[in-house]
Each structure stands twice: as structure tokens, then as C-alpha cells.
N, C-alpha and C positions, 0 to 999 in steps of 0.2 A: 434352644436356638430361636432368636426372634424372627419375625416375618421378613424384615428388611434383609437380614443375613441370608435367609433362604432364597429370596428373590435374586440377590447378588450371585449366589452359587449357581442358581438355575440359569441366569443370563450368561455366566462364565462358561457353563457347560454347553450352551447353545453356540457360543462363539468358537469353542473348541471343536465342536462337530462341523461347523461351517469351515474352519481352517482345514480339518481333515479332508472334507469333500474337495476343497480347492486344491490341496496338495496331491490327492489321489488322482484328480483329473489331469494334473500335470505329470503324473507318473513318478513323483519324487519319493514316495514312501513305500513303493512296492519293493519287496525283498526277493533276492534269489535264495535258493536252498542253502547255499554256502553261507549267506548272511545269517540265516536262522540257526544253522549248525554252530557257527562261531558264538552267537549270543547264548545258546543253550549250554555250550561247553564252558562258558565263563561263569555260569551260575552255580550255586551250591547244588548238591544232589537233592532230588526230590525226597521228601520225608513222608513216611506213613505213620500215623499216630495210633497207638493202641488205645482202646476206648474204655476198657474195664468191663465191657459187655462180652460175656464168654462166647456167645454164638457169633457175633460180629468179628471178634478177634480171631476165633478159630477158623471161620469160613473165609474171611477176607483179609486177615492180617491187619485189621484196623482200617482207618480212613486215610486216603491219600490227599496230599496238598493239591489244590486246584480242582476239588470235587464239589459238585452241587448234589446234595443228598436230600431226597424227599422221603418222608415217612408218613404213612396214612393208616387209618383204621376207623372203626366205628366208635361212637361215644363210649367212654369208660373202658377202652381196650388196653390202655396203658401207654399210649403214645408219649404223653408228657412225662410220665415216670421214666420211660426209657431214655428220652432225650436229656432229662435232668440228671439221670445217673451217668450218662456219657460226659456231659459237660462238667459235672462235679469231679469226675475222675481226671479230666483234662486240667481243670483249674487247680488241682493239687500240685501241679508241676509247671503249668504255663498259664499266662493270662488268656482269658476268653471273654466273650460278650454274649449275654443272653437277653434277647428282646422278649419281655414278658408282657403279653397283651391279653392273656386269658384269665389269669388267676389273681385274686386279691392278694396284695403283698403280705398281709398278716398270715394268710393260709400258706403262701409260698414259703415263708420263713419257718412257720411253726410245723408244717407237715412235710415239706419237701427238702429244703436246703438247710439242714440242721448242722452240717459240719462247719464249724467256725474257722477251721484252718484254711478255707478257701476265700475268706472274706475280702482279702486284699487283691486276689487274683481274678475274681469274677466280677465283671462290670454288668450291672442290671439296668436295662433301658426300659422305661415305662412311658406311656402316653406320647410316643413319637410314632404315630401310626402311618404317616404318609410315606409312600415309596421313595420320594425325593429325600426326605429326612433320613430314612433308613440307609439309603445309598451313601449319603454324606457322612453319616456316622461310621459306616463300615470302612469307607475310604480313609477317614482320619485315623481310625484305630489300626488299620492295616499298615499305614505309614509308620506307625510306632512299633510294628513288628508282631502284632496280634494276628494269629492264623486261624482261630476257631471261633465261629459265630453260629448261634442257634436262634431260631425265630419261632415263637408260639403265639399265633399261627398265621397261615396265609389268609384265612378268612377275615382277620382283623386289619389287614393292610389296606390302606386307602390309596386310590390313584386319582390324579387330576383329570386325565384325558380319557381313560377307558371307562365306559359306563356299563356295558353289558358284562355279565359274569365271565363269559368265555374270553372277552377282550381283556378284562382285568387279570384273569388267571394267566393268560398268555404274556401280558406285559410284565407282570411280577416275575414269572418264571424266566423269561428271556433276560431280564435285567440282572437277576441274581446269578444266573448261569454265566453271564458275561463277566460279572465281578470276580467269580472264582477263577476264571481263565486269565483275566487281566492281572489280578493281584496275587495269584497263587495261594488262595486261601480256601478254607473249608466252610461251607454254609450248609447247615442242617435245618430244613424247613418242615414244620408239622403241617400236614394236609388232611383232607378227608377223602373217604371213598364215596362215590356217587351212589345214592340210594337205589337207583335202577340196577346198578352193577351188583350191589349186595343181594338183591332179590334173584339175580341171574347167576350168582356165584362167580362173578368176574372181579378181578382186582384191577381197577383203573382209578386214576385220580379224578376228583370232582372238578369240573370247570372247563378243562381244555386238554385236548390230546397233546398240546405243545409241552405240557409239564413233563410227561413221560419222555418225550423227545429230548428236552433240555437236560434231563436228569443224568448224572453220571451213575448214581445209585438210586434204585427205587425199592423201598422197603414197605411191606404191608403187615399189619397185625390183624389176625382173624380170631374170632371167639365163637365157639359153637354153643349149642344149647346147654351143654353141661359145664360151661365155663372153661373149657380147654382152650389154650392160646397157642397159636403158631406164628412164627415170624417168617415171612416169605421175602426172599430177594428175587425180584422179577427182572432186575437189570443191574449189571455190574460192568461198567464200561472198562474198568482197569483190568479185572481178572477174567472177564469174558465168560462168566458162568452164572447160573441161577441155582438157588437152593432154598430149602425151607427146613425149619427145626422147631421142635416143641419148646415153648417157654412158659408152660403152665406153672412149673415150679419156680417161684419168684427168687430162688437162690441164683438164678441166672443174672440177677442184678447184683453185681459184685460188691459186697460191702466189707470184705476183708481188706487188708492193706492195698492201697490204690496202685495203679500201674506206675512203674518207674522206667520202663523201657520205651524209647521212641525209635522206631525201626527205620533205618535208612533203606530206601529203594534204590538198588544199583541201576545205573543207566549205562547202556553200552557206550564204549568209547567211540567218538566221532571226530 
């Protein structure tokens, strides 16, 4: 995407926000609960996607549409491996988008994404680090029906306005969370654990407390001195529970035939 195109999209977004403010001031776009019920009833039922990751599928039943999912861990804990395993399984059946900002493409193909059956379904985005670019790409692909997006990682995303780390983290988090709600998509974002929290045995995202607040699902991978790994779910807004499980045995990364079921979440009649 060239610079002029980005500027045009940015200016269009500003005009859209200005229009929203104007209409809300005049009370034109505020809805009653009846309006909301009617709109929800007219939509297809929400879908929950099995991921191919045994612990996530067993504990959560997969990932739900409209979810902003953060996964964090120390270096070499297996964050990228887990995310790539999930998106690889999704891409065997549905189109998905992977923003690859951390790994050299030769290593990504040679060491991680070796299944050629997903080549046409998995869109790989590189060198589009700016948050405005990322939002524009997500919107365009969501318009074409793509529901699953993964970003590796938050640390590589650039912002034009936020300078301080906590401001940047808050802006990225709120923007991605808003996109999941607005577009009914799933965004999986790789994050880091704050070093101070590691020393104090706390599980918190690096950068801003807003990340935890914005997340629908918060996952952490911990590794002890013996190399034992655990996956912790500290927040699950949909299922309203927390859990942890041992994932030291790498067979939890499901390499046998990929998932074929896409589970429908029944919604109450309204």
C-alpha cells in the first residue's frame, strides 16, 4: 500500500469519526435494546472454532468469533509455535491471515510452516508494521469473509501518535479489541510478560494494564528451571473460568489430521 493511499484511508477514517460524533450528538444513532435484539437475531449464530490445540479445545471448546486473544510468555517459551500450530490448523479449512513481523521468511517456511496444503488459504503479511496499515488490512480481509487473524508480535507494531510504551500498548490493544467486536473476527496477538512480573512470579502483560482489560482471553506460557511448560488461562470472558495445564509434552501440538469440526455456539432465542 503506497503512502498516498494510506493518507486517504486515514483521512476517510477521521471524517467517519467526525460524522459519528455529529450524529451521536443529535441522538440519531443511539439504539434501544429492541433494536439490538432485532439486529442480533437477524445475524447467523456465533461460531466457535476448534484450534487443533488439545488444551485449548478441551478447556474452552476453541476460540469464539468476536474474541481478542493475547498470549504471552518469556523468550523461547513456545508462543510462536503455539500460534502457528493454531493458525495452521485453521488454514487447512478456512482462510486466515498471519502478520509475521518476528521471523525471517526462510526460517518461517523451512522450520515452521511446512504443510503445503495450506498455501492458498494462509495469507502472510510482512513489513506492514504500522497500526493503521494493520487495521486497514484486517478490515479489507474481514470484508471478504476472513475470520481469523494472528499477529507476531505486539512489540513490532508501530504507532504514529503514541510514544511512551504504555500509551503504545494501550492504543494497540484498544484498536484490535474494537476490531474484533465490530467485525466479529478473532485476533490472536503474541505478547510478552513484564520482567518485573517474572521475578515476582506474576502473570501480567508487558506494557499496559489495558491489555488485560481489553482481552477476551488471556493466555500465558510459563517455563520452570527444568524446562517444564504450563499453559495458564487467566481470563476467559466467554466461559467465565480460569485454568492451567501442563504442555511440556509437545504432543499437545496436534500434528495428526487437522480439525474438521467448526462448533456452533447456540444463542438463546430473543
